[in-house]
N, C-alpha and C positions, 0 to 999 in steps of 0.2 A: 248638461241640462238642455242646451240649445242645439244639439246635434241635428235633431229632426228638422228644426227650422231652416237649417242651411243644407238640407238634403238636395241632391241633384234632381230628385223627383219633383221638387217644387220649383227650383231655379232653372226652369227651361228658358230657351231663347225668347219665346213669346211672353213669358212672365216678366222677364227683365225689360222687354220692350214696352209692355203695357204700363209697368211702373214708371219708366222714363216718360212715356206719353203724358201721364197724368201729373207727375211731379213737376215736369217742366212747365206744363200749362198752369200749375198752381201758382207759379210766380206771377203770371199774367193776372190771374184771378185775385191774388192777394194784393197786388199793387193797385188795381182798380178799386178794390173794396176799401182799402185804408187811405189811399192818397187822392182819389177823385174828389172826396168831400173838401180836401184842402184846396184843390184846383178850382172848385166851384166858388169857394169863398174869395180866392184871388181874382176871379173874374167878376166879382161883385154880386154873386149869388148868396143864398142863405142856407142855413141848416134845414129849414123847412123844405127847400127845393131838393136838397140831398135826400131827405126823408121820402119825398114824393117819387124821386128816382128809384129808390129801393123798393117802394111799394109797387111801382109799375114793373120793375124787373121781376119781383117775386110773383106777381099775379100772372104775367106773361109766361114766366118759367113754369109755373104750375100747370097752366093750360097746355103748354107745349109738351110737357112730359106725359100728360094724359093722352094727347093725340099721338105722340111718338111711340108710346109703350108697345102697342101691338106691332109696330114696324120692326122693333128689335127682334121679335120672334118670327116675323114673316119674311122680312127682307134679308136678315142676317146681321151679325154683330159688326163685322169688319166694314161693310158698306156704310153703316150708320156711323161708325167711329170715324172713318175717313171724311165723310160728309160733315159731321159735327165739328171735327178738329179744323177742317178747312174753313167752315163758316165762322168759327170762333176766331181764327187767325185774321181773316179779312175784317171782321168786326173790330178787332183791336187796331188794325191798320187804319181804319177810317178815323179814329180819334186823332191821328197825326195831322189831319187836314182841317180841323175846326177849332175856333176860339169862341164860337157863338153858343150861348147858354142853351138856347132852344134845341140846337142841333146836338149838343152834348147830352141833353136830356133824352132826345130820341135815340141816340146811339146806346146810351146806358140801358134804356128799356129794351132795345133790340137785343142786348146781351142776354136778357131773360130767355129769348128764343134760342139763340145759339148755344147757351149753356144747357138749356133743356134738351137739345138734341145730343150734345156732346157728353156732358158729365155723367149721365146714368150708364153709359155703355161700358166704361172700363171695369166697373164692379161686376157686371154680368160676365165679361170676358174672363176676369179672374176666377169666377165660379166655374166657368166652362173648362178652363185649362188646368185647374188645381185638383190634385187627388182629394177625394172626399174626406179622408181621414186627416188631411192637412189644410182644410179650407179655413179653419179659424186662424191658423198660423198665417196663411196667405193673406187673409183680410187684415190681420194685424200688421204684417210687414208693409202691405200696400198703404194702410192708413198712417203708419209711422213715418214713411217716406214723405207723405203729404204734410204731416204735422211739422216735420223739420223745416220744410220749405215755408210754411205759414209762420214759423217762429222767426225766421231770419229775413224773409222777403220784405216786410214793411221797413226794416231798418235800411236794407240795401236800396229799396225804392226811394225812401226819404232822402238818402244821401245823394242819389242821382238827381232827384228833383231839386234839391237845394243847391247843388254844385254845378249841375249842367242844364237845368231847366226842364220844363214840362215836355218839350219836344223829345229830349233824350229819354225821359221816362217812358213815353208812349212808344218810341222806337224800340227800347229794350223789351217792352211788353209784347210788341209785335214780333220781334225776333224770336222770343221764346214761344210765342203762339205758333209761328211757322215751323220751328224746330219740332214741336209736338206733332204737328201735322205730318212732317217729314217722316218721323219714326213710325207713325200710325200706318203708313203705306206698307211697311215691311212685316206687319203682323199677319200671320196666316189666319184664315177662316176656319175655326174649329167647330162651328155650329152649322149644321145643314138642316133646314126645315124639312120635316117629314112630309112626303106627298099626302094629299088629302084623299084617302080612299073612301069610297061610298060606305056610309054607315049601314050596318045590318039592323033591320027593324027590331030584332030581338034584343039588341044591345043598346039601343038608343037611351032608354031610361036609365040603364046602369051608368052610362057615360055622364049623363046629366047629374046623377047622384055624386059621382066622383068629382065633378067640377065644383059642385056646391060644397062638398066636404073640404076640398082643397082651398077654396075661397075663404071658408070659415077659419081655417088654420092660419092663413096669411093675414086675415083681418084681426084675429086675436093677437098675433105677434105684433102687428102694426099698431094696435091700440096701446100695447105696453110702450112702444116707441113714442106714440102721441103724448102720453102722460109724462114720460121722461122729459120731453122737450117743452111741454107746458111749464113744468117746474124749472127747467134749465133757463128758460127765457127770462126769468126774474134775475138770474145771475148775469147772463150775457148782456142784458139791456140796462139794468139799474144798479149793478154793484158799485160802479164808480161813484155816482152821486150819493149812494148810501154810505160808502166809506168816507167820502169827503165831509158829509154831514156829521159824521162821528169824529172828525178831526184826524182821520187816518190819511196823511198826505202821501204815504208810500203804497197806496192801495193798488197801484199798477203792478206791484210785485205779485199780487194774487194771480194775474194771468200768466206771468212767467213760470211760477211754481206749478200752476194748473197745467200748463203745456208740457212741462217736464213729466208730470204724473201721467198725462195722456200718452206720451211716447212710451213710458215704462209699461203702462197697461197694454198698449198695442203689442208689445214684444213679449209679454209674460202670460197673457190670459190663455194662450194656447197650451202652456205648460200646466196651468191650474186645472184644466179639465181632464188631465191625466189622473189626478187624485180625487177630484170631486165631479159629480154629475153636472151636466149642463144646466139642468133644472135648478140645482143648488147654487151654482155659480151665478146664474142670472138673478136669482132671488137675493143673494148676498150683494150683488152689484146694485140692484134697485135700492136695497136698504142703505148702502153706502152713499148713493146719490141723494136719497131723501134726507139722510142724516147730515150730509154736507150742506145741503140747501137750508135746512132748518137751523143749522148751527149759526148761519149768518144773522139770524134774528137776534141772537144774544151776543154776537161777537163785537166787543167794544175795543179790542186791541188787535195788533197785527198777528201775534202767534195764533189766536183762534181763527182769524181770517185765513191764514196760510194752511192751518189744519183743514179748514173747509175746502180750500183749493185742492189739496191732496185727495180728500175723500171724493170730491166731485170729479176730479180728473180720472181717478181709478174707477169709480163706480159707473159714471155715465158712459165712459169709453168702453169698459168691459161689457156692460149690458148691451149697448148698441151693436158692438162687434159680434157678440154671440147671437143676438137676435137676428141680425142680418144674415149671418152664416146659416142659422136655422131655417130662415125663409128659403134660402138657396137650396139647402139640402132637402127640404120638404117638397119643393116644387120641381116637377119634371123640366128638363131643359127647354122644351118648346113653350113653356109658360113663364120662364124666368124674367123676361122683359117686363111683362105686366106685373108680376109679383114684386119685383124690385121697385117698380114705380109706385105701387100702392104703399110699400113700406116707407120709402123716402117722402112720399106725398104726405103721409100722416105726420112725419117729423116736421115738415114745413108748416102744416096746419097748426101743430102745437106751438111752434116758434112764433108764428104770427098772432094766433089767438091769445097766447100767453102774454105777449108784449102788450096787447091792448088791455087785457084783464089786469095785469100787475101794475101797469101804468096808472090806470084809474084808481086801483086800490091803494097804491102807495101814496098817491096825492091826497086821498081822503083819510086813510087809516094809519099811514106811516109804514116804515120799513119792517118793524118787528112783526106785525100782523101779516104783512105781505110775504115774508120769507117763511114764516110758520105754515101758512096756507100753501105756499109753493112746495114746501117739503111734503105736506100732506097730499098734494095732487100727484107728486112723483110716486108716493107710496101707493096711491090708488091704482097705478099700473100693475101692481102685484096681483090684483083681482083677476085681470085678464091673463096674466102669466099662469096663475093656477088653472084657469079655464082651458088654456092652450094645452097644458100637459095632461089634463083630464081627457081631452079629446084625442090627443096624439099619443097613443100608447105604443107606437112603433119604436 
């Protein structure tokens, strides 16, 4: 069943290297994400300050990706990858030299910039170097490797922090950052920007129409992604207080089971499209994600919560993976940097807007209404899914 996934056509030298680059950097990212809030509290800061750090990081990261997106297509993937990996490693190094909360805040917000340059590039390189008929598998393996790191890194990082101290944690994060940078140097440039030939007057209008049609397809796919993450933000931000308010002390098991389902989906969705069309698979994935989110509204015990974790892990992961692969397949190589950025940008907007929306709603109307509406918002993405396939008849 998995013979194709381990084909030599996919596992090229550069595919292995780009997986290493991103998975090693994921340790750095994961430790900062999960343990920096603990360090802020140890220094006398507050959760509010941590929240402001995340807001600053997110805003800076979004603007950076918008500015950097055209450079991925004009300058080349490898140059931007090496630049981004180097900046990210240096950013991690700077944390080793400060115990000041204000400087810590500034360095964390600066990570929005370094992440915005670095993290979008590996996905584009995977699309460039993978055979088109194996792109879904490539995205799945790439995502699964990162998911495994995110599953174990917080525990490793916490052990380092508790046993060896914050300096050891930052040093370990810096070492993995520079390891990622080191491996990025050896990746070959597979993308070469086409020279800009003078446009023929008779073809100018046709080219403009093509660009508009391409943008519409990317936007429709990205809008599905937007609504998926609006719904998911209710789970990622408010599931723990929801579970505790219902007396479910083991609610953290939700995220463990969910992560296992994420890895399983990453590794198997490429096999599913052998038997079902992508259109059907994406629709089923949206339905699973919507159902898993809405199920939380009535889940008063752990078995129902864990069922939701499985549905969410399978549905959201499969939908996002297939949608991202479809964006890459639809878009010519010279536009993939911009297209990929639009796609991920919509997910970021969904996560941020959803957190604000569901936070206000849960405070006023409670968790039952919140998760029912979050499931409905996920389901709304199906409207744009249908519109995409109606436009893309290829």
